[in-house]
N, C-alpha and C positions, 0 to 999 in steps of 0.2 A: 377390485383388488385392495384398494386403500382401506375400505371398510373392514375387510377381513384381516389385514395386517395389524391394524391398531389393537383389536382385542388380543391378538397373539403377542404383541409387544408388551401389553399390560400384564398378560399372564406370565411372560418371561421375567418381568420385573418382580412380580410377586414371588415366583418360585425360586429364581436364581439371584435376586437382588439387582441393584442398579447396574447399568452397563458400565464396565470398567472405565475409569477416568482416562486411562492411557489410550483407550480405543477411540474416544470421542474428541480428545484434545491433543492428539499427537503433533499436529502442525504448530499449534500455539506454543507448546512447551518443548518442542524438539531441540531448539537452540540451547535451552537451559539444561536439558537432559544430557546433551553432548558435552557441555561445559563441565557438568558434575562428573561425568565419566572420566574426562581428561584430567580433572583436578585430583581425583582419586588415583588414577593411573600414575600420576607424578608423585604420589604419596604426600601431597600437601595436606590432604584430609584423609582420615581413616575410613569414615563412612558419613553419609548424609541422609537425612530424612526431610522431605519437603511436603508442604500442603498449601493449597490455594482455595480460598472461598470466593465465589463469584456467582452473580445472578441467583442469589438465594440458596446456594448449595455448595458443598465441597466439590470443586470443579476438577481438582487433581490432588492426589496424594500418593507418594511413592518413596521407597527406600533404595539406597544405592550403597554398594560396598559391603564389607564384612564388619558388622558392628562389634562383635566380640571375636577377636582373632584366635584367642585361646580355645574357644568352643566351636569356632567355625560357623558362627551364627550370622546370617545376613541381616542387614537393616531392613526394616519395614516401617510403614507409617505408625505402627503401634509399638515400636521400640522406644523405651524410655531413656531420655538423655538428661544429663545434668544441664540445667538452664542458665546457671550463673545469674547475671543481672536481670534476665527476663523474669526472675522471681519477684522483682519489685512491682510490676503491674498486678500480679496476683496478690501480693501483700497489701497493696493500696486498695484493691477491690474489697478485701476483707475489712480494712479500716473504714471504708465508706459504708459498709453495712452497719457498722457501729455508729457512724455519724447519723445515718438515717433512722436508727433506732433510738437516737437521743442519748446515747451513752458516751459519745465523744463529741467535743466541739472543736472544729478545725482551728478556730482562732483563739483558743485558750492556751496558756503555757503548757508545754509538754510535760513539765515537772508535775502538773496537777494529776497526771495519769501514771506516774511512776511510783515505785516502792521506796524503800529507805534511801537508795542511792539517787541523787539528783544531778542534773547538769549544773556546771558552774561556769561563770562568765569571766574570762580573762580581760575582756573588753566589752563594752555595751551592757545592756540590761538583760539578764537571763530570762525575765518574764516575757520578753519579746521573741524568744525562741518558741514559737507556737507549733502545734501539731502540723498545720499547713506548711510552715517553713521547713520542718523536717522533711515533709513529703515532696516539696519542690526544690530541695537542696539550697535554701537560702537562710538556714538557721544560724550559720557561722560555725557549725561543727567541723571537726577535722576530717581530712582524708584519712581513710583507714582500710586496711585489708589484712587478714590474718588467717593462715591455714594451719591445720593440725593433722599430722600424718600418723597412721596406726603403728608404724615401726619406730616411733619416738615416744618419749615419756610425757610429752607436752599434750595437754587437753584444753579445750575451751573453758574459760572461766564462766561463772554464772553471769546472767545479765546485769545484776547489781554490781558485781565486781568489775565487769567491763566498763560500765558507766563510771564507776569510781575512778578507774585508772585512766580512761581516755575521754570521758564525756565532758569536754571543755570547749566553750565557745571562744574562738580565736579571731573572729571578725564580727563586727556588729550585725546582729540579726537583721535580715532584709537588705544588707548593703551589697552583697554580691552572690552570684551562683557559685557554689563549690560542691562538687559531687561527693557524696559521703555514704559509703556503705554502712558506716557506724549509725548514721541517721535512720536507715531502714532497719538495721538490727534493733535499734531502740523502738521503732514503731512496732516491731514484733512484740516487745515488752508492753507497749501501750495496749495492743490487742489483747494480750494475756490478762493484764490488770483490769481492763474495762469489761471483758467478757467473763472473767472468773474461770477461764479455761487456759490450758497451755496454748502457746502459739500454734503448735502442731495440730492439736485437737480442734482448735477453732477454725483453722484453715480447712481441715477435713470436713467439719460439720457445716460451716457457713458458706464455703466456696466450692470445694472439690465435689462433694456429694450432690448438692443441689444442681450443679451444672453438669452432672454426669461425667466428670473427669476421672475415669476409672484407672488411668495409667499415671496419675499424678499424686505426689506426696512430698512432704518435707523430708528430705533424705531419700535414699533409694527405695522405690516402691517394692512391695513384697507380694503383689497379687499373683496368684498361681498362674504359671504359664507365661508371665510377662518377662520379656527380655530387657535387661538393663544394660545399656552400652557402657563398658568401662572407658575411662579416659586414657588417651595416648599422648605421649610427648612428641616433640619435634622430630626426634630420631626414630619414632615408632615404638618407643619403650612404653610399657604399661605404667601409668601414674597411679600410685596408691590412692585408695578411696579416702581423701581427706575430708575434714569438717572445717567449719569456720566459727568465729564468734560473732557473726552478723547474719544469722540464718534468714531473717526477713529480707535481706538484700540478695542472697546468693544460693541458698541451699535447697531449692525446690527442683524436683525432677518431673519431667512430663514427656509425652510423645507428641509428634507433629499432629497426629489425629486429635488429641485432646486440645493442644494449643490453638489449632485453627478454629475449633469450636468455641474456645474461650475468646479468641479474637472476634468471631462472629457475634458473640454475646455483646462485645463492646461496639459492634456495628449496629446493635439493636435488632439483630437477626437471630432471635432465640429459637432453638428447636422446641418442639412441643413438649418434650420431656424435661426441659430445663426450667427451673423455677426463676421467677423474676426477682433475683436477690437484690437488685438495685433498680431504682427508677431511671427512666430515660434522662431526667434532669441531672441525676447524680453522675451518670456516665458522661454527660456533656461537661460537667464541672471538672471531671478528671482530665479531659482533653484540652482544657484551656491553658494557654501559656501564662502562668502566674509568676514564674521566676524572672522573666524579662518581658514584661507587658509591652506590647507594640512591636517587639522584635520579630525578625524573620525566623529565629530559632529560639527555643526555650524549653521549659519543663513544666508540666502540669502536676497532677497528683498520680505519680507512678508511670508517666509516659513522657517521652521526648515529643516535642511538637515542632513542626517546621512548615514553611511554605515552599513548595517545589513546583516550578512551572505554573505559578498562580494557584496551585492546588494545596489544600490542607493535607498534611501527612502526619499521622500519629504512629509512633514507633518506639521500639526499644531493642537494644542489642545486649549481648552478654559475652564476656571472655574471662576465662581463668585457665590455669594449667589444664590442658586436655579438653577445653570447651570453647566453642564459638557458636553463638546463636543470634538469630535476627527475627523479629516480628514486626511487620509493617502493615498499617491499616490506611486505606483511602476511604474515609467516611462518605464523601460525596458520591462515590461510585459503588459503595457496598462491597469493596474488594479487600481481602486480607491475604498476606503471604507469611508463611513460617518456614524458616530454614534452621535445622539443628544439626550439629556435628560434634563428634567426640575427639576433635583435634583443635589446637589453638592456631587459627589463621583468620582473623577478623576480615582481612582484605579479601580472602577467597570466598568466605561466606557472604560478605557484602556484595561481591561481584555476582554471585549466584542469585541473590535476592534482587539485584538491579536487573539482571537478565530476565528473570521471571516477570518482573514488573513491566519491562519493555514489551513482553509478549501479550500482556493484557491491557496495557496503556501505552501504545506505541509512541505517543507524543511526549511522554514524561521524560524530563531530563534525569540523568543519573544523579544519585546522591553524591555530593562532593564533601570532602572533609571541611569542617568549619575552619575558616582562616584564623590564625592566632592574632591576638591583639598586636597592632604594629608597634615595634619598639620606638621609643621616643628618646630624645636627647637627655642625657643624664643631667639632672639639675645640679647647680652648684651646692645646694643644700645637702646633697648626698656625699660630697667629697669630705674626707676627714677621717678621724678615728672615732670608733664606737666601742662601747664596753657594756657588758651585761651578762646574761645567763640563759641557759636552757633549763627549763623546769622539768625535773624527773620525779614522778610520784613516788613517795616513800624513800627517796634518796636525796642526797644533797644536790643543790643546784650545780650545774656544770658551767664554770666561768668561760666566757667567750670574749675575745678582743678582735675587732675587725678594722681593717684599714682600707679605705677606698680612695683611689686617685686615678684620673685619666681612663676611666672605664675599666679599671682593674680592681679586683676585690681579693684581699687575702685575710684569712682568719686564723687565729691561734686558739685552740680549745684546751682549757685547763693548763695553760702555760706551755703547751707543746710547740713544736716548730710550725710556723705559719704554712698554710696550704692555700692554693689559688682556687677561686670560684670558677668552675668551668661553665661554658655556655652562658655567661652572665648576661642578663638582659634587664632593661628597665622599661616597663609598659604599664599604663593605667595606674601610675603611682606605686608600682610594686617592683621590688628587686627580686629576681629569681635566678637560679642556677644550681649547680651540683658541686659539692665537696667530695672528693674521692677518698674519704676517710670514714671510718665507722663512728656512729653515735654510740657512746658507751653508756649502757643502762641495763638493768636486770632483764627487762623485757626483750632486749635485742641480743642477748648473749647467745641465743641458739642459732643465729645466722650472721653472715657477713654482710654488713650494710654500707651503703654510701648515703650521704645526706643531701636531700633536695630542699633548698631554701626557698621560701616564699614569704616575704615580709613587706609590710606597708610602710612608706615614709610618711610620717605625720609630725611636722615640725622638727623638734630635736629628738625624735623617737623613731626607732625602727622596730616593728613588732609583727608577730604572726606565727607561722609554723615552720618547723624543720622536720621533714619526714625521713626516718631511717628505713631505707628500702632495700630489700634483697635483690639479687640479680633477676630481672623480670623474664629473662630467657630460660631460666632454669626450670625443669619439670618438677623440682622439689622446692619451688618458690615458697618461702615461709611467711613473709609479712612486709607490710609498709605501715609503720606506726609513726604518728605525728606528735611532736612535742612543742610546747609553747616556748618561744624565744622572744626576749625583750631586751632591747639595746638602747642606750642613751648616748648622745653625742658627748665626746670628751672635749672640753674646751681647749682650744689651741693656746699657745703662749701669747699672753697679752689680752686674752678675752676675760 
């Protein structure tokens, strides 16, 4: 009987395709399936598409919920979702193809690969802002996010103009990890200049097509018959299809089916039809923690890296208005997990990813949020009065006066009434907190901002960044733009 059944099974695979994943893996993934259904029923997420690569094949892929409520279209593994920051591993992969082709050197200044607009250094040496340091977020570039909606008059500037306005080094290159969408937007410009093609065209020709990623594009894909999931806000409202000025960091769309095959490529498990666009050695280089060498967590070239339960984990998540995504690789086990959703709830998507991981690696501890740096006692050198300015491109500097005493910080901007720094903290030599007043500049005029302060104490100087950030809970979130702030100690009487 067994000899008869095997040919029949082979025939069935040829005629009908592989046995549905849900039929052969129902027990392993049932807990995750139930969690996803409950999460959608609670309206925490609008829809979810998942995929798992295991034992050399796609072990499970499935869609849940209504991806497009207006059209009544259900989610499937081939539904295209906005990826948010999972765009970065794709951009980094394209960058590495140019490195292997000898067109980009990771350890040369990024300015060598840019057009007329160049990065400038407020502190440190701009030549030390290398391509590698942009890729692992240690270049000293600013935190940056900016969205543009179709129902407004505002549109993304050119890459050169974005660099001119915001491309400033505010901490010494190599000194610290500071996540920067702007850095990956600029790497998109590096790709364009080094390849002689637009960023979008090079991504298509060098990554998407060779890897057979048919559902994947910079911006919403337009393949015939492909369903693109709209983004939905926290109250279930449709979020307009916004653009960013950091496409290399945020603007790629893909399906769970495509992303799990991209993840498998990074596990060195290429399909027969996929071209070897990178060597195994280049893939290994991307997964090495270069931002915090020797640390339990860090960042390589386009990927977060961590040690969990003694195991290497290579991962990346993404979140924007109407988007939560997670991609997790376990290289030693040849396992990858992708979770995509068109709602913003990173905790819900993270819990789904952890639940799936527990089904395939039962001994694996759940991912825990990285602990913040412990606050330290405020040094006496911080106490006193400080004066300086916030630099606004193409506008006059904005005067700032700060008074610090007994763990309390107050600031007066341009001579206005002093305001208190909320959630003030001092850790690792840096003073942080939020001023609940707007930063007045031409770039921030289109939204209501508060100011997040992040400055370094260095002798008689406080310097760093102040981000003018919109309400992060708003489905119409506009921007978080960082400006240079430089303060000097005001000598006290008798000094």
